[in-house]
MOPAC internal coordinates of N, CA, C and O (Angstrom, degrees):
PM7 1SCF
backbone

  N    0.0000 0     0.00 0     0.00 0    0    0    0
  C    1.3982 1     0.00 0     0.00 0    1    0    0
  C    1.5177 1   110.96 1     0.00 0    2    1    0
  O    1.2310 1   118.77 1   -50.67 1    3    2    1
  N    1.3499 1   119.95 1   129.33 1    3    2    1
  C    1.4104 1   118.16 1   179.03 1    5    3    2
  C    1.4503 1   116.11 1   -62.90 1    6    5    3
  O    1.2310 1   119.64 1   -31.46 1    7    6    5
  N    1.3461 1   118.28 1   148.54 1    7    6    5
  C    1.4365 1   126.40 1  -179.21 1    9    7    6
  C    1.5220 1   108.89 1  -133.14 1   10    9    7
  O    1.2310 1   119.45 1   -18.90 1   11   10    9
  N    1.3075 1   118.66 1   161.10 1   11   10    9
  C    1.4566 1   121.55 1   178.43 1   13   11   10
  C    1.4563 1   108.72 1   -63.70 1   14   13   11
  O    1.2310 1   121.71 1   -48.27 1   15   14   13
  N    1.3921 1   114.33 1   131.73 1   15   14   13
  C    1.4723 1   123.08 1  -175.08 1   17   15   14
  C    1.5988 1   111.16 1  -112.24 1   18   17   15
  O    1.2310 1   121.30 1   126.86 1   19   18   17
  N    1.3545 1   115.12 1   -53.14 1   19   18   17
  C    1.4547 1   119.55 1   177.80 1   21   19   18
  C    1.4197 1   117.13 1  -165.54 1   22   21   19
  O    1.2310 1   119.58 1    -4.29 1   23   22   21
  N    1.3204 1   118.40 1   175.71 1   23   22   21
  C    1.4506 1   123.26 1  -178.57 1   25   23   22
  C    1.5029 1   107.24 1  -144.14 1   26   25   23
  O    1.2310 1   120.74 1   -46.23 1   27   26   25
  N    1.2966 1   116.19 1   133.77 1   27   26   25
  C    1.4443 1   123.66 1   177.63 1   29   27   26
  C    1.5240 1   108.29 1  -123.65 1   30   29   27
  O    1.2310 1   120.99 1   -35.22 1   31   30   29
  N    1.3521 1   115.71 1   144.78 1   31   30   29
  C    1.4731 1   123.21 1   169.25 1   33   31   30
  C    1.4814 1   110.48 1   -96.87 1   34   33   31
  O    1.2310 1   120.82 1   -58.79 1   35   34   33
  N    1.3610 1   116.03 1   121.21 1   35   34   33
  C    1.4807 1   120.75 1  -178.60 1   37   35   34
  C    1.4997 1   107.35 1  -112.47 1   38   37   35
  O    1.2310 1   120.84 1   -43.75 1   39   38   37
  N    1.3036 1   116.00 1   136.25 1   39   38   37
  C    1.4527 1   121.22 1   174.10 1   41   39   38
  C    1.5393 1   107.20 1  -131.40 1   42   41   39
  O    1.2310 1   119.40 1   -49.60 1   43   42   41
  N    1.3078 1   118.75 1   130.40 1   43   42   41
  C    1.4479 1   127.85 1   179.87 1   45   43   42
  C    1.5017 1   110.25 1  -123.28 1   46   45   43
  O    1.2310 1   120.24 1   -53.50 1   47   46   45
  N    1.2845 1   117.14 1   126.50 1   47   46   45
  C    1.4432 1   123.62 1  -177.17 1   49   47   46
  C    1.4799 1   114.70 1  -148.17 1   50   49   47
  O    1.2310 1   119.65 1   -22.83 1   51   50   49
  N    1.3426 1   118.28 1   157.17 1   51   50   49
  C    1.4296 1   123.21 1   171.50 1   53   51   50
  C    1.5481 1   110.99 1   -80.22 1   54   53   51
  O    1.2310 1   120.35 1   167.00 1   55   54   53
  N    1.2876 1   116.94 1   -13.00 1   55   54   53
  C    1.4224 1   125.57 1   175.72 1   57   55   54
  C    1.5771 1   110.62 1   -90.41 1   58   57   55
  O    1.2310 1   122.13 1   -30.17 1   59   58   57
  N    1.3701 1   113.52 1   149.83 1   59   58   57
  C    1.4606 1   114.46 1   174.16 1   61   59   58
  C    1.5642 1   108.57 1   -68.27 1   62   61   59
  O    1.2310 1   121.98 1   -46.30 1   63   62   61
  N    1.2680 1   113.82 1   133.70 1   63   62   61
  C    1.5018 1   119.52 1  -176.06 1   65   63   62
  C    1.4070 1   115.66 1  -101.25 1   66   65   63
  O    1.2310 1   118.83 1  -164.82 1   67   66   65
  N    1.3949 1   119.84 1    15.18 1   67   66   65
  C    1.3965 1   124.76 1   176.94 1   69   67   66
  C    1.5444 1   112.35 1   -57.14 1   70   69   67
  O    1.2310 1   119.61 1   131.28 1   71   70   69
  N    1.3536 1   118.34 1   -48.72 1   71   70   69
  C    1.4685 1   120.49 1  -177.85 1   73   71   70
  C    1.5977 1   110.03 1   -57.93 1   74   73   71
  O    1.2310 1   119.75 1   138.33 1   75   74   73
  N    1.2958 1   118.07 1   -41.67 1   75   74   73
  C    1.4509 1   123.06 1   177.18 1   77   75   74
  C    1.5103 1   108.66 1   -62.70 1   78   77   75
  O    1.2310 1   120.20 1   132.92 1   79   78   77
  N    1.2988 1   117.23 1   -47.08 1   79   78   77
  C    1.5103 1   121.45 1  -177.66 1   81   79   78
  C    1.4822 1   109.46 1   -62.11 1   82   81   79
  O    1.2310 1   118.96 1   140.37 1   83   82   81
  N    1.3439 1   119.60 1   -39.63 1   83   82   81
  C    1.4490 1   122.78 1  -179.08 1   85   83   82
  C    1.5100 1   110.43 1   -60.78 1   86   85   83
  O    1.2310 1   118.81 1   147.07 1   87   86   85
  N    1.3426 1   119.87 1   -32.93 1   87   86   85
  C    1.4768 1   123.98 1  -179.87 1   89   87   86
  C    1.5145 1   107.99 1   -78.68 1   90   89   87
  O    1.2310 1   119.95 1   131.38 1   91   90   89
  N    1.2627 1   117.71 1   -48.62 1   91   90   89
  C    1.4517 1   122.88 1  -173.47 1   93   91   90
  C    1.5183 1   113.03 1   -68.56 1   94   93   91
  O    1.2310 1   120.63 1   151.57 1   95   94   93
  N    1.3620 1   116.41 1   -28.43 1   95   94   93
  C    1.4251 1   120.46 1   178.76 1   97   95   94
  C    1.4919 1   112.54 1   -62.48 1   98   97   95
  O    1.2310 1   117.66 1   165.36 1   99   98   97
  N    1.2732 1   122.06 1   -14.64 1   99   98   97
  C    1.4617 1   124.88 1   176.47 1  101   99   98
  C    1.5857 1   109.87 1   -68.98 1  102  101   99
  O    1.2310 1   121.53 1   151.44 1  103  102  101
  N    1.3504 1   114.68 1   -28.56 1  103  102  101
  C    1.4684 1   117.04 1  -176.87 1  105  103  102
  C    1.5665 1   114.81 1  -122.70 1  106  105  103
  O    1.2310 1   122.61 1   172.17 1  107  106  105
  N    1.3114 1   112.60 1    -7.83 1  107  106  105
  C    1.4788 1   119.29 1   179.58 1  109  107  106
  C    1.5013 1   113.41 1  -131.15 1  110  109  107
  O    1.2310 1   121.66 1   -15.47 1  111  110  109
  N    1.2484 1   114.44 1   164.53 1  111  110  109
  C    1.6042 1   119.74 1   178.83 1  113  111  110
  C    1.4762 1   102.18 1   -95.84 1  114  113  111
  O    1.2310 1   120.76 1   -54.36 1  115  114  113
  N    1.4131 1   116.16 1   125.64 1  115  114  113
  C    1.4208 1   121.46 1   176.07 1  117  115  114
  C    1.5032 1   110.13 1   -85.98 1  118  117  115
  O    1.2310 1   122.31 1   -61.15 1  119  118  117
  N    1.3904 1   113.18 1   118.85 1  119  118  117
  C    1.4949 1   117.14 1   176.19 1  121  119  118
  C    1.5114 1   112.92 1   -87.88 1  122  121  119
  O    1.2310 1   120.16 1   147.16 1  123  122  121
  N    1.3872 1   117.30 1   -32.84 1  123  122  121
  C    1.4290 1   119.00 1  -179.24 1  125  123  122
  C    1.5477 1   106.48 1  -160.32 1  126  125  123
  O    1.2310 1   121.24 1   -31.45 1  127  126  125
  N    1.2428 1   115.22 1   148.55 1  127  126  125
  C    1.4942 1   124.52 1   171.74 1  129  127  126
  C    1.5424 1   109.44 1  -155.59 1  130  129  127
  O    1.2310 1   121.41 1   -66.74 1  131  130  129
  N    1.3076 1   114.90 1   113.26 1  131  130  129
  C    1.4719 1   116.82 1  -175.61 1  133  131  130
  C    1.4720 1   112.58 1   167.72 1  134  133  131
  O    1.2310 1   119.71 1     8.36 1  135  134  133
  N    1.3899 1   118.16 1  -171.64 1  135  134  133
  C    1.3126 1   121.51 1   179.26 1  137  135  134
  C    1.5140 1   115.10 1   -61.21 1  138  137  135
  O    1.2310 1   119.80 1   -30.32 1  139  138  137
  N    1.4100 1   118.00 1   149.68 1  139  138  137
  C    1.4274 1   124.06 1  -171.69 1  141  139  138
  C    1.4825 1   106.22 1  -129.47 1  142  141  139
  O    1.2310 1   119.22 1  -127.44 1  143  142  141
  N    1.3276 1   119.10 1    52.56 1  143  142  141
  C    1.4989 1   120.13 1  -178.06 1  145  143  142
  C    1.5052 1   110.56 1    61.85 1  146  145  143
  O    1.2310 1   121.48 1    40.28 1  147  146  145
  N    1.3060 1   114.77 1  -139.72 1  147  146  145
  C    1.4926 1   123.88 1   178.18 1  149  147  146
  C    1.5112 1   112.22 1   -73.87 1  150  149  147
  O    1.2310 1   120.11 1   168.56 1  151  150  149
  N    1.3287 1   117.39 1   -11.44 1  151  150  149
  C    1.4621 1   119.89 1   179.80 1  153  151  150
  C    1.4791 1   118.24 1   -82.95 1  154  153  151
  O    1.2310 1   120.99 1  -172.31 1  155  154  153
  N    1.3223 1   115.72 1     7.69 1  155  154  153
  C    1.4753 1   117.05 1   178.96 1  157  155  154
  C    1.6065 1   110.44 1    97.88 1  158  157  155
  O    1.2310 1   123.03 1    61.62 1  159  158  157
  N    1.3157 1   111.79 1  -118.38 1  159  158  157
  C    1.5095 1   120.57 1  -175.67 1  161  159  158
  C    1.4847 1   107.05 1  -128.83 1  162  161  159
  O    1.2310 1   123.37 1   -27.66 1  163  162  161
  N    1.3603 1   111.14 1   152.34 1  163  162  161
  C    1.4699 1   120.02 1   179.89 1  165  163  162
  C    1.4970 1   106.23 1  -131.99 1  166  165  163
  O    1.2310 1   119.25 1   -41.55 1  167  166  165
  N    1.4087 1   119.03 1   138.45 1  167  166  165
  C    1.3124 1   123.91 1   170.42 1  169  167  166
  C    1.5288 1   105.93 1  -129.84 1  170  169  167
  O    1.2310 1   120.29 1   -51.79 1  171  170  169
  N    1.3584 1   117.05 1   128.21 1  171  170  169
  C    1.5429 1   119.18 1   179.59 1  173  171  170
  C    1.5429 1   108.07 1  -128.21 1  174  173  171
  O    1.2310 1   123.59 1   -43.72 1  175  174  173
  N    1.2846 1   110.72 1   136.28 1  175  174  173
  C    1.4948 1   119.39 1  -175.37 1  177  175  174
  C    1.5359 1   109.92 1  -129.89 1  178  177  175
  O    1.2310 1   121.94 1   -24.57 1  179  178  177
  N    1.3447 1   113.89 1   155.43 1  179  178  177
  C    1.4523 1   121.00 1   163.82 1  181  179  178
  C    1.5377 1   107.21 1  -127.55 1  182  181  179
  O    1.2310 1   122.20 1   -17.78 1  183  182  181
  N    1.4040 1   113.39 1   162.22 1  183  182  181
  C    1.4518 1   118.97 1   176.99 1  185  183  182
  C    1.5074 1   105.95 1   -80.84 1  186  185  183
  O    1.2310 1   118.74 1   -47.76 1  187  186  185
  N    1.3182 1   120.01 1   132.24 1  187  186  185
  C    1.4407 1   124.30 1   173.59 1  189  187  186
  C    1.5715 1   108.99 1   -53.01 1  190  189  187
  O    1.2310 1   122.78 1   -43.35 1  191  190  189
  N    1.3047 1   112.29 1   136.65 1  191  190  189
  C    1.4724 1   116.07 1   179.45 1  193  191  190
  C    1.5449 1   114.86 1    71.15 1  194  193  191
  O    1.2310 1   120.73 1  -160.32 1  195  194  193
  N    1.3114 1   116.20 1    19.68 1  195  194  193
  C    1.5047 1   124.45 1  -176.14 1  197  195  194
  C    1.5567 1   109.97 1   -55.52 1  198  197  195
  O    1.2310 1   119.55 1   150.14 1  199  198  197
  N    1.3222 1   118.46 1   -29.86 1  199  198  197
  C    1.4712 1   122.19 1   179.40 1  201  199  198
  C    1.5305 1   111.24 1   -62.90 1  202  201  199
  O    1.2310 1   119.59 1   160.17 1  203  202  201
  N    1.2880 1   118.38 1   -19.83 1  203  202  201
  C    1.4409 1   120.90 1   178.64 1  205  203  202
  C    1.5656 1   114.81 1   -83.16 1  206  205  203
  O    1.2310 1   122.76 1   174.44 1  207  206  205
  N    1.3284 1   112.32 1    -5.56 1  207  206  205
  C    1.4807 1   115.73 1  -178.82 1  209  207  206
  C    1.5432 1   110.32 1  -101.02 1  210  209  207
  O    1.2310 1   119.52 1   -53.08 1  211  210  209
  N    1.3297 1   118.52 1   126.92 1  211  210  209
  C    1.4981 1   121.76 1   176.55 1  213  211  210
  C    1.5252 1   109.58 1  -104.19 1  214  213  211
  O    1.2310 1   119.84 1   172.09 1  215  214  213
  N    1.2726 1   117.91 1    -7.91 1  215  214  213
  C    1.4935 1   123.48 1  -175.27 1  217  215  214
  C    1.5179 1   106.72 1  -110.06 1  218  217  215
  O    1.2310 1   118.71 1   -63.11 1  219  218  217
  N    1.3381 1   120.06 1   116.89 1  219  218  217
  C    1.4844 1   120.10 1   176.30 1  221  219  218
  C    1.5109 1   113.89 1   -59.82 1  222  221  219
  O    1.2310 1   119.77 1   148.19 1  223  222  221
  N    1.3060 1   118.05 1   -31.81 1  223  222  221
  C    1.4694 1   118.47 1  -177.07 1  225  223  222
  C    1.4782 1   111.47 1   -65.46 1  226  225  223
  O    1.2310 1   119.69 1   143.20 1  227  226  225
  N    1.3359 1   118.19 1   -36.80 1  227  226  225
  C    1.4690 1   122.23 1   175.71 1  229  227  226
  C    1.5658 1   113.06 1   -57.66 1  230  229  227
  O    1.2310 1   121.52 1   137.15 1  231  230  229
  N    1.3262 1   114.69 1   -42.85 1  231  230  229
  C    1.4768 1   119.92 1   178.05 1  233  231  230
  C    1.5693 1   108.39 1   -68.21 1  234  233  231
  O    1.2310 1   120.61 1   135.23 1  235  234  233
  N    1.3141 1   116.44 1   -44.77 1  235  234  233
  C    1.4569 1   119.42 1  -178.56 1  237  235  234
  C    1.5826 1   109.14 1   -59.78 1  238  237  235
  O    1.2310 1   120.04 1   136.35 1  239  238  237
  N    1.2765 1   117.54 1   -43.65 1  239  238  237
  C    1.4427 1   122.43 1   177.04 1  241  239  238
  C    1.5496 1   113.06 1   -61.62 1  242  241  239
  O    1.2310 1   120.03 1   141.40 1  243  242  241
  N    1.3226 1   117.55 1   -38.60 1  243  242  241
  C    1.3882 1   123.14 1   179.32 1  245  243  242
  C    1.5708 1   112.22 1   -65.53 1  246  245  243
  O    1.2310 1   121.90 1   134.73 1  247  246  245
  N    1.4027 1   113.97 1   -45.27 1  247  246  245
  C    1.4380 1   120.04 1   174.31 1  249  247  246
  C    1.4585 1   108.11 1   -56.51 1  250  249  247
  O    1.2310 1   118.05 1   129.00 1  251  250  249
  N    1.3160 1   121.32 1   -51.00 1  251  250  249
  C    1.4538 1   126.18 1  -176.66 1  253  251  250
  C    1.5325 1   113.63 1   -59.54 1  254  253  251
  O    1.2310 1   121.69 1   141.19 1  255  254  253
  N    1.3356 1   114.36 1   -38.81 1  255  254  253
  C    1.4563 1   116.27 1   179.03 1  257  255  254
  C    1.5134 1   109.81 1   -64.71 1  258  257  255
  O    1.2310 1   120.12 1   135.94 1  259  258  257
  N    1.3120 1   117.37 1   -44.06 1  259  258  257
  C    1.4687 1   119.46 1   177.40 1  261  259  258
  C    1.4759 1   113.43 1   -61.40 1  262  261  259
  O    1.2310 1   121.07 1   133.35 1  263  262  261
  N    1.3439 1   115.55 1   -46.65 1  263  262  261
  C    1.5046 1   120.57 1  -175.78 1  265  263  262
  C    1.5793 1   110.40 1   -63.87 1  266  265  263
  O    1.2310 1   120.04 1   148.36 1  267  266  265
  N    1.3348 1   117.52 1   -31.64 1  267  266  265
  C    1.4740 1   117.65 1   178.15 1  269  267  266
  C    1.5143 1   115.21 1   -67.82 1  270  269  267
  O    1.2310 1   120.55 1   166.80 1  271  270  269
  N    1.3546 1   116.55 1   -13.20 1  271  270  269
  C    1.4318 1   119.54 1  -175.58 1  273  271  270
  C    1.5830 1   110.08 1   -94.39 1  274  273  271
  O    1.2310 1   120.61 1   176.94 1  275  274  273
  N    1.4107 1   116.45 1    -3.06 1  275  274  273
  C    1.3867 1   119.54 1  -179.92 1  277  275  274
  C    1.5694 1   115.30 1   -59.83 1  278  277  275
  O    1.2310 1   120.38 1   -43.13 1  279  278  277
  N    1.3142 1   116.88 1   136.87 1  279  278  277
  C    1.5119 1   118.34 1   177.96 1  281  279  278
  C    1.5311 1   106.03 1  -134.16 1  282  281  279
  O    1.2310 1   122.38 1    -9.14 1  283  282  281
  N    1.2671 1   113.05 1   170.86 1  283  282  281
  C    1.4661 1   123.91 1   172.16 1  285  283  282
  C    1.4662 1   114.81 1    53.23 1  286  285  283
  O    1.2310 1   119.62 1    47.56 1  287  286  285
  N    1.3362 1   118.33 1  -132.44 1  287  286  285
  C    1.4240 1   125.02 1  -174.70 1  289  287  286
  C    1.5529 1   112.22 1   -64.18 1  290  289  287
  O    1.2310 1   123.00 1   145.48 1  291  290  289
  N    1.3685 1   111.85 1   -34.52 1  291  290  289
  C    1.5061 1   117.74 1  -178.96 1  293  291  290
  C    1.5656 1   108.57 1   -63.21 1  294  293  291
  O    1.2310 1   121.77 1   133.70 1  295  294  293
  N    1.3438 1   114.22 1   -46.30 1  295  294  293
  C    1.4619 1   118.26 1  -177.88 1  297  295  294
  C    1.5234 1   109.46 1   -66.27 1  298  297  295
  O    1.2310 1   119.72 1   142.08 1  299  298  297
  N    1.2745 1   118.13 1   -37.92 1  299  298  297
  C    1.4811 1   121.76 1   178.33 1  301  299  298
  C    1.5886 1   111.61 1   -64.18 1  302  301  299
  O    1.2310 1   120.84 1   135.93 1  303  302  301
  N    1.3012 1   115.99 1   -44.07 1  303  302  301
  C    1.4330 1   118.84 1   175.77 1  305  303  302
  C    1.5593 1   110.72 1   -63.86 1  306  305  303
  O    1.2310 1   120.14 1   139.35 1  307  306  305
  N    1.2796 1   117.33 1   -40.65 1  307  306  305
  C    1.5507 1   119.45 1   177.73 1  309  307  306
  C    1.4999 1   109.25 1   -60.70 1  310  309  307
  O    1.2310 1   120.68 1   127.83 1  311  310  309
  N    1.3808 1   116.31 1   -52.17 1  311  310  309
  C    1.4953 1   118.70 1  -172.22 1  313  311  310
  C    1.5168 1   113.16 1   -71.47 1  314  313  311
  O    1.2310 1   119.94 1   156.53 1  315  314  313
  N    1.3490 1   117.72 1   -23.47 1  315  314  313
  C    1.4349 1   120.14 1  -178.48 1  317  315  314
  C    1.5817 1   114.86 1   -96.13 1  318  317  315
  O    1.2310 1   121.25 1  -179.83 1  319  318  317
  N    1.3534 1   115.21 1     0.17 1  319  318  317
  C    1.4761 1   121.79 1  -178.66 1  321  319  318
  C    1.5310 1   104.10 1   -62.72 1  322  321  319
  O    1.2310 1   122.66 1   -31.08 1  323  322  321
  N    1.3797 1   112.51 1   148.92 1  323  322  321
  C    1.4565 1   120.99 1   176.38 1  325  323  322
  C    1.5226 1   108.94 1   -72.81 1  326  325  323
  O    1.2310 1   118.84 1   141.38 1  327  326  325
  N    1.2729 1   119.81 1   -38.62 1  327  326  325
  C    1.4112 1   122.73 1  -179.40 1  329  327  326
  C    1.4870 1   111.81 1  -139.08 1  330  329  327
  O    1.2310 1   119.11 1   -43.45 1  331  330  329
  N    1.4260 1   119.31 1   136.55 1  331  330  329
  C    1.3931 1   125.62 1  -178.15 1  333  331  330
  C    1.5144 1   105.33 1  -146.15 1  334  333  331
  O    1.2310 1   119.69 1   -54.32 1  335  334  333
  N    1.2674 1   118.20 1   125.68 1  335  334  333
  C    1.5007 1   121.33 1   177.52 1  337  335  334
  C    1.4991 1   111.07 1  -167.96 1  338  337  335
  O    1.2310 1   122.90 1   -17.36 1  339  338  337
  N    1.3488 1   112.05 1   162.64 1  339  338  337
  C    1.4963 1   120.48 1   176.34 1  341  339  338
  C    1.5425 1   104.56 1  -105.90 1  342  341  339
  O    1.2310 1   121.54 1   -54.54 1  343  342  341
  N    1.3163 1   114.66 1   125.46 1  343  342  341
  C    1.4593 1   122.64 1   178.29 1  345  343  342
  C    1.5253 1   106.00 1   -94.26 1  346  345  343
  O    1.2310 1   120.07 1   -58.41 1  347  346  345
  N    1.3520 1   117.47 1   121.59 1  347  346  345
  C    1.4303 1   124.95 1   175.92 1  349  347  346
  C    1.4633 1   112.43 1  -101.65 1  350  349  347
  O    1.2310 1   119.57 1   -57.51 1  351  350  349
  N    1.3061 1   118.43 1   122.49 1  351  350  349
  C    1.4034 1   123.57 1   177.95 1  353  351  350
  C    1.5252 1   115.13 1  -105.85 1  354  353  351
  O    1.2310 1   122.79 1   -51.40 1  355  354  353
  N    1.3801 1   112.26 1   128.60 1  355  354  353
  C    1.4707 1   119.50 1   177.96 1  357  355  354
  C    1.5230 1   108.39 1  -119.71 1  358  357  355
  O    1.2310 1   119.33 1   -39.81 1  359  358  357
  N    1.2889 1   118.89 1   140.19 1  359  358  357
  C    1.4947 1   118.11 1   178.90 1  361  359  358
  C    1.5393 1   108.35 1  -171.22 1  362  361  359
  O    1.2310 1   122.74 1    -0.68 1  363  362  361
  N    1.3708 1   112.36 1   179.32 1  363  362  361
  C    1.3672 1   121.27 1   175.56 1  365  363  362
  C    1.5586 1   109.62 1   -96.80 1  366  365  363
  O    1.2310 1   122.12 1   -22.92 1  367  366  365
  N    1.2820 1   113.55 1   157.08 1  367  366  365
  C    1.4767 1   118.78 1  -178.05 1  369  367  366
  C    1.5651 1   113.66 1   -55.36 1  370  369  367
  O    1.2310 1   121.43 1   147.20 1  371  370  369
  N    1.3200 1   114.86 1   -32.80 1  371  370  369
  C    1.5151 1   115.44 1   179.42 1  373  371  370
  C    1.5615 1   110.19 1   -92.82 1  374  373  371
  O    1.2310 1   120.77 1  -168.07 1  375  374  373
  N    1.3207 1   116.13 1    11.93 1  375  374  373
  C    1.5361 1   122.27 1   179.75 1  377  375  374
  C    1.5397 1   114.14 1    54.00 1  378  377  375
  O    1.2310 1   120.82 1  -155.31 1  379  378  377
  N    1.2988 1   116.03 1    24.69 1  379  378  377
  C    1.4966 1   119.65 1   176.70 1  381  379  378
  C    1.4879 1   111.90 1   -78.22 1  382  381  379
  O    1.2310 1   120.87 1   164.92 1  383  382  381
  N    1.3691 1   115.94 1   -15.08 1  383  382  381
  C    1.5137 1   123.33 1   176.12 1  385  383  382
  C    1.5118 1   104.11 1  -132.67 1  386  385  383
  O    1.2310 1   118.81 1   -45.72 1  387  386  385
  N    1.2993 1   119.87 1   134.28 1  387  386  385
  C    1.4445 1   124.58 1   178.58 1  389  387  386
  C    1.4646 1   109.81 1  -147.03 1  390  389  387
  O    1.2310 1   121.59 1   -42.61 1  391  390  389
  N    1.3456 1   114.56 1   137.39 1  391  390  389
  C    1.4453 1   121.25 1   179.64 1  393  391  390
  C    1.5483 1   109.68 1  -140.90 1  394  393  391
  O    1.2310 1   120.10 1   -55.79 1  395  394  393
  N    1.2898 1   117.42 1   124.21 1  395  394  393
  C    1.4990 1   119.74 1   179.84 1  397  395  394
  C    1.5712 1   109.83 1  -120.93 1  398  397  395
  O    1.2310 1   120.92 1   -49.60 1  399  398  397
  N    1.2767 1   115.85 1   130.40 1  399  398  397
  C    1.4632 1   121.26 1   175.49 1  401  399  398
  C    1.5427 1   109.29 1  -128.33 1  402  401  399
  O    1.2310 1   121.61 1   -35.32 1  403  402  401
  N    1.3503 1   114.52 1   144.68 1  403  402  401
  C    1.4604 1   119.33 1   177.01 1  405  403  402
  C    1.4997 1   112.83 1  -106.99 1  406  405  403
  O    1.2310 1   122.38 1   -48.84 1  407  406  405
  N    1.3972 1   113.05 1   131.16 1  407  406  405
  C    1.3986 1   118.28 1   176.91 1  409  407  406
  C    1.4726 1   105.54 1   -98.74 1  410  409  407
  O    1.2310 1   120.46 1   -64.69 1  411  410  409
  N    1.4064 1   116.72 1   115.31 1  411  410  409
  C    1.4586 1   120.57 1  -174.25 1  413  411  410
  C    1.5547 1   110.50 1   -73.95 1  414  413  411
  O    1.2310 1   119.18 1   -28.49 1  415  414  413
  N    1.3058 1   119.17 1   151.51 1  415  414  413
  C    1.4519 1   126.02 1  -174.12 1  417  415  414
  C    1.5279 1   110.91 1   -54.27 1  418  417  415
  O    1.2310 1   117.17 1   143.41 1  419  418  417
  N    1.3134 1   122.98 1   -36.59 1  419  418  417
  C    1.4259 1   121.28 1  -176.02 1  421  419  418
  C    1.4484 1   110.20 1   -68.85 1  422  421  419
  O    1.2310 1   117.40 1   164.62 1  423  422  421
  N    1.3147 1   122.56 1   -15.38 1  423  422  421
  C    1.4675 1   126.40 1   173.13 1  425  423  422
  C    1.4887 1   113.28 1   -80.76 1  426  425  423
  O    1.2310 1   120.77 1   164.52 1  427  426  425
  N    1.3490 1   116.13 1   -15.48 1  427  426  425
  C    1.4976 1   123.61 1  -175.55 1  429  427  426
  C    1.5087 1   115.10 1   -85.29 1  430  429  427
  O    1.2310 1   121.49 1   177.47 1  431  430  429
  N    1.3615 1   114.76 1    -2.53 1  431  430  429
  C    1.5007 1   118.85 1  -172.88 1  433  431  430
  C    1.4781 1   108.55 1   -80.32 1  434  433  431
  O    1.2310 1   120.10 1   180.00 1  435  434  433

């Protein structure tokens, strides 16, 4: 039976997301920040120590707590991004079953 595996915060923008990544890296682990093909720029983050969380809501709340502290240019880049969401991954330990769902940013308010 699939269980909760991980959660990633994804941000897609036509603007360079490096200034946002620089701020969020203080509280999150940066998985990627850079060009995203024709879609502009992508920044993807995980919560440090995410393997210790077995409850997706705890990780969602941690992402939200960090995001509510954004200020200045970082807050502007976040709010003006074309796509923002938390990807929740569910699967089996052997990865024979996998399900991924995205929680859009408007549901995180």
